[in-house]
Backbone as CSV, one residue per row, in Angstrom:
resi,resn,N_x,N_y,N_z,CA_x,CA_y,CA_z,C_x,C_y,C_z
1,UNK,223.569,43.505,-39.509,222.752,43.046,-38.415,223.657,42.614,-37.268
2,UNK,223.376,43.123,-36.068,224.138,42.744,-34.893,223.507,41.489,-34.298
3,UNK,224.331,40.486,-34.053,223.833,39.233,-33.483,224.313,39.133,-32.047
4,UNK,223.372,38.934,-31.153,223.671,38.767,-29.738,224.534,37.513,-29.560
5,UNK,225.516,37.594,-28.647,226.436,36.466,-28.446,225.702,35.202,-27.994
6,UNK,224.721,35.336,-27.110,223.989,34.143,-26.639,223.188,33.509,-27.770
7,UNK,222.660,34.330,-28.687,221.932,33.804,-29.848,222.895,33.037,-30.745
8,UNK,224.065,33.593,-30.979,225.066,32.936,-31.826,225.513,31.602,-31.215
9,UNK,225.746,31.593,-29.911,226.158,30.359,-29.235,225.033,29.323,-29.330
10,UNK,223.784,29.742,-29.111,222.640,28.841,-29.226,222.532,28.273,-30.638
11,UNK,222.714,29.143,-31.601,222.670,28.774,-33.024,223.713,27.704,-33.335
12,UNK,224.939,27.913,-32.897,226.031,26.966,-33.148,225.798,25.646,-32.414
13,UNK,225.329,25.714,-31.174,225.046,24.493,-30.422,223.951,23.672,-31.098
14,UNK,222.926,24.339,-31.576,221.846,23.649,-32.282,222.382,22.930,-33.515
15,UNK,223.240,23.573,-34.262,223.835,22.955,-35.449,224.661,21.737,-35.070
16,UNK,225.493,21.879,-34.044,226.366,20.770,-33.627,225.543,19.596,-33.092
17,UNK,224.561,19.892,-32.239,223.743,18.828,-31.657,222.963,18.089,-32.751
18,UNK,222.366,18.837,-33.674,221.614,18.206,-34.763,222.534,17.379,-35.652
19,UNK,223.744,17.876,-35.902,224.689,17.134,-36.719,225.094,15.827,-36.034
20,UNK,225.371,15.894,-34.746,225.742,14.684,-34.013,224.574,13.696,-33.943
21,UNK,223.373,14.211,-33.754,222.207,13.342,-33.710,222.021,12.611,-35.039
22,UNK,222.226,13.310,-36.147,222.004,12.722,-37.465,222.937,11.534,-37.728
23,UNK,224.141,11.542,-37.161,225.059,10.438,-37.409,224.998,9.373,-36.314
24,UNK,224.078,9.530,-35.367,223.952,8.579,-34.272,223.598,7.185,-34.809
25,UNK,224.350,6.165,-34.399,224.037,4.818,-34.871,222.690,4.334,-34.361
26,UNK,222.020,3.524,-35.148,220.771,2.877,-34.763,219.586,3.828,-34.588
27,UNK,219.690,5.062,-35.065,218.508,5.931,-34.998,217.509,5.447,-36.042
28,UNK,216.227,5.657,-35.823,215.236,5.198,-36.811,215.476,5.829,-38.191
29,UNK,215.136,5.095,-39.239,215.324,5.576,-40.604,214.653,6.944,-40.812
30,UNK,215.393,7.884,-41.325,214.844,9.180,-41.665,214.552,10.079,-40.475
31,UNK,214.782,9.620,-39.257,214.427,10.398,-38.058,215.585,11.331,-37.720
32,UNK,215.513,12.566,-38.226,216.560,13.553,-38.020,215.918,14.934,-37.963
33,UNK,216.588,15.907,-37.324,215.975,17.228,-37.101,216.140,18.236,-38.231
34,UNK,216.820,17.932,-39.298,217.173,18.959,-40.274,215.973,19.584,-40.997
35,UNK,214.918,18.826,-41.316,213.760,19.444,-41.976,213.106,20.438,-41.018
36,UNK,212.956,20.030,-39.755,212.385,20.942,-38.760,213.254,22.177,-38.583
37,UNK,214.566,21.998,-38.640,215.478,23.141,-38.514,215.303,24.102,-39.693
38,UNK,215.099,23.563,-40.866,214.908,24.429,-42.039,213.602,25.217,-41.897
39,UNK,212.539,24.557,-41.460,211.270,25.246,-41.249,211.389,26.305,-40.162
40,UNK,212.027,25.933,-39.065,212.226,26.853,-37.937,213.068,28.054,-38.359
41,UNK,214.164,27.790,-39.050,215.023,28.876,-39.512,214.275,29.843,-40.411
42,UNK,213.500,29.309,-41.348,212.734,30.157,-42.261,211.672,30.979,-41.541
43,UNK,211.091,30.403,-40.504,210.005,31.082,-39.792,210.508,32.090,-38.764
44,UNK,211.564,31.757,-38.056,211.961,32.541,-36.885,213.105,33.510,-37.138
45,UNK,214.082,33.106,-37.924,215.269,33.939,-38.113,214.978,35.027,-39.136
46,UNK,215.089,36.260,-38.697,214.737,37.399,-39.553,215.730,37.601,-40.697
47,UNK,216.995,37.395,-40.425,218.023,37.529,-41.467,217.932,36.291,-42.380
48,UNK,217.503,36.485,-43.611,217.247,35.367,-44.523,218.495,34.541,-44.783
49,UNK,219.668,35.181,-44.900,220.892,34.417,-45.123,221.156,33.481,-43.948
50,UNK,220.945,33.973,-42.735,221.176,33.138,-41.545,220.142,32.013,-41.470
51,UNK,218.912,32.285,-41.914,217.883,31.242,-41.846,218.246,30.057,-42.739
52,UNK,218.901,30.298,-43.853,219.346,29.211,-44.731,220.541,28.478,-44.139
53,UNK,221.366,29.184,-43.379,222.568,28.571,-42.824,222.266,27.504,-41.781
54,UNK,221.192,27.686,-40.999,220.896,26.747,-39.914,220.822,25.298,-40.419
55,UNK,219.955,24.954,-41.348,219.900,23.544,-41.776,221.090,23.160,-42.672
56,UNK,221.569,24.077,-43.485,222.638,23.714,-44.419,223.949,23.427,-43.696
57,UNK,224.272,24.222,-42.679,225.491,23.947,-41.912,225.352,22.655,-41.121
58,UNK,224.173,22.400,-40.591,223.932,21.159,-39.872,224.140,19.957,-40.800
59,UNK,223.592,20.040,-42.012,223.798,18.955,-42.987,225.271,18.811,-43.360
60,UNK,225.932,19.938,-43.628,227.341,19.892,-44.021,228.208,19.266,-42.924
61,UNK,228.026,19.715,-41.673,228.824,19.166,-40.565,228.569,17.674,-40.399
62,UNK,227.319,17.247,-40.481,227.049,15.823,-40.306,227.564,15.032,-41.505
63,UNK,227.517,15.604,-42.708,228.080,14.917,-43.873,229.598,14.761,-43.743
64,UNK,230.250,15.787,-43.231,231.703,15.701,-43.001,232.004,14.622,-41.964
65,UNK,231.215,14.579,-40.883,231.440,13.548,-39.860,231.178,12.163,-40.417
66,UNK,230.111,12.021,-41.215,229.853,10.727,-41.869,231.057,10.315,-42.733
67,UNK,231.580,11.246,-43.495,232.690,10.937,-44.389,233.932,10.511,-43.597
68,UNK,234.205,11.198,-42.495,235.342,10.814,-41.646,235.149,9.400,-41.104
69,UNK,233.957,9.109,-40.604,233.667,7.760,-40.092,233.777,6.717,-41.211
70,UNK,233.275,7.056,-42.409,233.316,6.148,-43.549,234.766,5.879,-43.985
71,UNK,235.562,6.928,-44.072,236.964,6.776,-44.496,237.759,5.936,-43.500
72,UNK,237.322,5.918,-42.240,238.015,5.135,-41.218,237.353,3.773,-40.968
73,UNK,236.420,3.382,-41.847,235.798,2.078,-41.751,234.844,1.914,-40.589
74,UNK,234.342,3.010,-40.022,233.458,2.942,-38.864,231.965,2.975,-39.216
75,UNK,231.647,3.226,-40.478,230.270,3.197,-40.939,230.273,2.847,-42.436
76,UNK,229.142,2.354,-42.897,229.011,2.050,-44.320,228.366,3.212,-45.069
77,UNK,228.043,4.270,-44.358,227.380,5.429,-44.973,228.445,6.486,-45.270
78,UNK,228.572,6.811,-46.566,229.557,7.847,-46.920,228.934,9.223,-46.712
79,UNK,229.765,10.180,-46.432,229.282,11.541,-46.209,228.978,12.275,-47.494
80,UNK,229.731,11.958,-48.529,229.564,12.655,-49.799,229.283,11.636,-50.904
81,UNK,228.272,11.921,-51.688,227.810,10.974,-52.699,227.184,11.738,-53.864
82,UNK,226.987,11.031,-54.967,226.371,11.698,-56.129,224.913,12.033,-55.818
83,UNK,224.462,13.124,-56.320,223.091,13.558,-56.067,222.889,14.313,-54.775
84,UNK,223.953,14.474,-54.015,223.852,15.119,-52.714,223.481,16.614,-52.817
85,UNK,223.921,17.238,-53.872,223.620,18.659,-54.058,222.108,18.891,-54.056
86,UNK,221.353,17.927,-54.609,219.900,18.052,-54.612,219.349,18.184,-53.193
87,UNK,219.890,17.415,-52.249,219.431,17.510,-50.859,219.646,18.912,-50.292
88,UNK,220.791,19.494,-50.584,221.050,20.848,-50.083,220.082,21.853,-50.713
89,UNK,219.805,21.679,-51.981,218.834,22.567,-52.651,217.453,22.379,-52.031
90,UNK,217.082,21.136,-51.754,215.779,20.870,-51.145,215.679,21.479,-49.743
91,UNK,216.750,21.411,-48.970,216.714,22.027,-47.644,216.580,23.546,-47.736
92,UNK,217.199,24.122,-48.727,217.013,25.570,-48.955,215.547,25.838,-49.299
93,UNK,214.955,24.998,-50.123,213.534,25.138,-50.460,212.627,24.980,-49.253
94,UNK,212.969,24.054,-48.378,212.170,23.860,-47.159,212.266,25.087,-46.257
95,UNK,213.434,25.727,-46.262,213.574,26.977,-45.509,212.611,28.029,-46.048
96,UNK,212.439,28.065,-47.349,211.493,29.000,-47.961,210.059,28.670,-47.496
97,UNK,209.732,27.390,-47.382,208.416,27.000,-46.852,208.250,27.597,-45.452
98,UNK,209.324,27.568,-44.681,209.287,28.138,-43.314,208.955,29.619,-43.292
99,UNK,209.263,30.354,-44.370,208.934,31.775,-44.421,207.425,31.984,-44.238
100,UNK,206.621,31.028,-44.652,205.169,31.163,-44.554,204.571,30.662,-43.250
101,UNK,205.413,30.146,-42.342,204.908,29.621,-41.080,204.879,30.734,-40.037
102,UNK,203.714,30.952,-39.445,203.616,31.884,-38.319,204.117,31.140,-37.089
103,UNK,205.205,31.620,-36.511,205.912,30.904,-35.454,205.102,30.657,-34.185
104,UNK,203.981,31.340,-34.021,203.165,31.148,-32.835,201.814,30.512,-33.150
105,UNK,201.715,29.868,-34.314,200.457,29.269,-34.742,200.667,27.754,-34.922
106,UNK,200.079,26.962,-34.030,200.275,25.520,-34.046,199.838,24.884,-35.369
107,UNK,198.743,25.363,-35.930,198.275,24.811,-37.206,199.281,25.081,-38.316
108,UNK,199.860,26.280,-38.342,200.886,26.603,-39.337,202.104,25.700,-39.159
109,UNK,202.518,25.511,-37.915,203.714,24.711,-37.640,203.459,23.252,-38.059
110,UNK,202.294,22.718,-37.697,201.980,21.334,-38.053,201.854,21.176,-39.577
111,UNK,201.145,22.098,-40.220,200.986,22.028,-41.679,202.348,22.191,-42.374
112,UNK,203.177,23.096,-41.883,204.520,23.270,-42.447,205.349,22.016,-42.303
113,UNK,205.217,21.326,-41.168,205.941,20.076,-40.950,205.500,19.009,-41.943
114,UNK,204.207,18.889,-42.156,203.690,17.908,-43.120,204.151,18.253,-44.540
115,UNK,204.032,19.520,-44.903,204.408,19.957,-46.262,205.907,19.786,-46.472
116,UNK,206.720,20.209,-45.491,208.186,20.116,-45.629,208.655,18.679,-45.781
117,UNK,208.178,17.775,-44.900,208.601,16.368,-44.981,208.110,15.706,-46.252
118,UNK,206.880,16.023,-46.656,206.317,15.420,-47.861,207.027,15.936,-49.114
119,UNK,207.295,17.236,-49.169,207.997,17.798,-50.324,209.386,17.180,-50.429
120,UNK,210.076,17.028,-49.289,211.409,16.429,-49.332,211.336,14.985,-49.828
121,UNK,210.380,14.213,-49.322,210.210,12.818,-49.743,209.965,12.713,-51.241
122,UNK,209.004,13.491,-51.731,208.633,13.405,-53.145,209.763,13.863,-54.062
123,UNK,210.358,15.009,-53.756,211.372,15.569,-54.648,212.713,14.836,-54.566
124,UNK,213.099,14.434,-53.376,214.391,13.724,-53.251,214.314,12.350,-53.915
125,UNK,213.215,11.649,-53.724,213.095,10.331,-54.331,212.885,10.402,-55.840
126,UNK,212.189,11.446,-56.300,212.107,11.644,-57.743,213.519,11.896,-58.298
127,UNK,214.329,12.648,-57.555,215.718,12.896,-57.955,216.543,11.614,-58.003
128,UNK,216.325,10.749,-57.013,217.019,9.453,-57.004,216.638,8.657,-58.253
129,UNK,215.353,8.599,-58.547,214.881,7.821,-59.692,215.400,8.394,-61.003
130,UNK,215.249,9.683,-61.198,215.654,10.314,-62.470,217.174,10.314,-62.631
131,UNK,217.879,10.354,-61.477,219.333,10.417,-61.519,220.026,9.072,-61.592
132,UNK,219.245,7.996,-61.719,219.860,6.663,-61.834,220.243,6.061,-60.515
133,UNK,219.568,6.451,-59.437,219.852,5.891,-58.122,219.608,4.391,-58.082
134,UNK,220.158,3.754,-57.058,220.098,2.299,-56.939,219.051,1.874,-55.918
135,UNK,218.412,0.739,-56.192,217.460,0.185,-55.239,218.203,-0.614,-54.169
136,UNK,217.471,-1.314,-53.319,218.126,-2.035,-52.218,219.004,-3.185,-52.697
137,UNK,218.858,-3.587,-53.930,219.704,-4.633,-54.519,220.828,-4.058,-55.366
138,UNK,221.060,-2.757,-55.239,222.100,-2.043,-56.001,221.879,-2.111,-57.513
139,UNK,220.624,-2.116,-57.901,220.235,-2.104,-59.322,219.546,-0.767,-59.588
140,UNK,219.927,-0.087,-60.668,219.268,1.199,-60.956,217.765,1.016,-61.157
141,UNK,217.014,1.991,-60.640,215.570,1.978,-60.868,215.314,2.172,-62.358
142,UNK,214.457,1.339,-62.959,214.134,1.534,-64.374,213.419,2.867,-64.569
143,UNK,213.637,3.473,-65.708,212.986,4.756,-66.024,211.582,4.488,-66.554
144,UNK,210.796,3.850,-65.729,209.396,3.545,-66.040,208.554,3.977,-64.860
145,UNK,207.231,3.981,-65.055,206.340,4.311,-63.937,206.498,3.289,-62.819
146,UNK,206.714,2.027,-63.184,206.932,0.984,-62.167,208.230,1.248,-61.392
147,UNK,209.262,1.723,-62.080,210.519,2.051,-61.413,210.347,3.209,-60.435
148,UNK,209.600,4.214,-60.857,209.331,5.363,-59.975,208.515,4.933,-58.759
149,UNK,207.491,4.111,-59.010,206.664,3.612,-57.909,207.505,2.797,-56.944
150,UNK,208.394,1.967,-57.467,209.274,1.160,-56.622,210.199,2.044,-55.800
151,UNK,210.705,3.096,-56.398,211.586,4.031,-55.694,210.862,4.668,-54.506
152,UNK,209.639,5.129,-54.754,208.843,5.728,-53.668,208.490,4.698,-52.609
153,UNK,208.127,3.496,-53.037,207.732,2.449,-52.099,208.884,2.075,-51.175
154,UNK,210.084,1.928,-51.744,211.233,1.557,-50.908,211.629,2.677,-49.957
155,UNK,211.245,3.907,-50.252,211.597,5.038,-49.411,210.550,5.328,-48.335
156,UNK,209.438,4.609,-48.316,208.378,4.882,-47.339,208.849,4.827,-45.882
157,UNK,209.717,3.885,-45.484,210.187,3.901,-44.082,210.946,5.205,-43.748
158,UNK,211.681,5.743,-44.720,212.381,7.010,-44.504,211.367,8.154,-44.383
159,UNK,210.328,8.114,-45.204,209.289,9.141,-45.152,208.596,9.138,-43.795
160,UNK,208.250,7.965,-43.305,207.608,7.855,-42.001,208.502,8.477,-40.928
161,UNK,209.789,8.128,-40.939,210.715,8.690,-39.963,210.854,10.193,-40.111
162,UNK,210.930,10.670,-41.356,211.072,12.108,-41.599,209.831,12.867,-41.149
163,UNK,208.677,12.299,-41.401,207.427,12.952,-41.022,207.310,13.042,-39.491
164,UNK,207.547,11.925,-38.819,207.470,11.913,-37.357,208.522,12.819,-36.736
165,UNK,209.744,12.758,-37.247,210.806,13.585,-36.664,210.575,15.067,-36.936
166,UNK,210.032,15.407,-38.088,209.785,16.804,-38.383,208.729,17.388,-37.459
167,UNK,207.666,16.631,-37.219,206.637,17.098,-36.279,207.234,17.189,-34.861
168,UNK,207.967,16.163,-34.465,208.572,16.102,-33.128,209.559,17.257,-32.920
169,UNK,210.529,17.388,-33.825,211.553,18.420,-33.645,211.003,19.824,-33.870
170,UNK,209.984,19.964,-34.713,209.329,21.273,-34.859,208.680,21.656,-33.531
171,UNK,208.050,20.676,-32.881,207.474,20.948,-31.545,208.529,21.410,-30.559
172,UNK,209.673,20.756,-30.578,210.748,21.138,-29.652,211.294,22.523,-30.009
173,UNK,211.590,22.758,-31.273,212.202,24.031,-31.670,211.231,25.195,-31.491
174,UNK,210.039,25.087,-32.069,209.081,26.171,-31.958,208.579,26.321,-30.524
175,UNK,208.363,25.197,-29.840,207.924,25.248,-28.441,208.978,25.850,-27.546
176,UNK,210.233,25.451,-27.751,211.339,26.028,-26.973,211.488,27.512,-27.227
177,UNK,211.332,27.905,-28.468,211.414,29.327,-28.827,210.292,30.111,-28.147
178,UNK,209.085,29.557,-28.178,207.934,30.208,-27.534,208.190,30.373,-26.043
179,UNK,208.626,29.281,-25.381,208.849,29.329,-23.929,209.989,30.270,-23.577
180,UNK,211.051,30.245,-24.375,212.164,31.164,-24.108,211.723,32.612,-24.207
181,UNK,210.926,32.927,-25.193,210.434,34.302,-25.332,209.456,34.664,-24.221
182,UNK,208.656,33.708,-23.791,207.651,33.981,-22.772,208.286,34.157,-21.383
183,UNK,209.274,33.339,-21.063,209.804,33.338,-19.706,211.191,33.951,-19.528
184,UNK,212.012,33.997,-20.583,213.368,34.460,-20.396,213.745,35.695,-21.196
185,UNK,212.994,36.022,-22.207,213.330,37.189,-23.023,213.113,38.459,-22.223
186,UNK,213.978,39.404,-22.489,213.860,40.697,-21.810,212.644,41.438,-22.375
187,UNK,211.797,41.959,-21.479,210.661,42.723,-21.999,211.123,44.016,-22.667
188,UNK,210.420,44.384,-23.707,210.770,45.622,-24.437,210.545,46.819,-23.531
189,UNK,211.475,47.754,-23.604,211.352,48.991,-22.852,210.475,49.965,-23.634
190,UNK,209.463,50.469,-22.953,208.557,51.421,-23.587,209.006,52.826,-23.218
191,UNK,209.237,53.625,-24.211,209.666,55.024,-23.977,208.446,55.911,-24.250
192,UNK,208.074,56.683,-23.235,206.914,57.576,-23.381,207.325,58.933,-23.851
């Protein structure tokens, strides 16, 4: 597949900007563009390998930046941690959800945003609970229904941020894509 240079540059800029945004200090809990990027990549990018790269590279670059900041004592958030592989698998799964989104259908985009953010919340927090993750007091969640409920309850602020950001950034990504195609894309040449 031949990739246009401007598309490649746009792709790389999107990854870098999203990565930098994710490590921005004082951003609201869970408010990041990566879920929307996974949905957008799955819906819009025809090359399936490239569609998976969009959110995964963004996550990897921001995780590397977090780790550099952490190693230098500039943040308390480490870039690499146990259970992290699950997040990458979940982002790949969210990209698959994007395959079913019609890029020009607002209802599909909104429903995909709700499904993507909710699936990430449920599966990632279940992974935290089953994997022995720690609560806000650094105590492992008990392997009971109460422990699972507590895990989900403590993650609700992250879910709210993820849900709002996914809808917001999906609007920007899909809306920007729509406008770019409507106003700046070269019209197809018709050969008679």
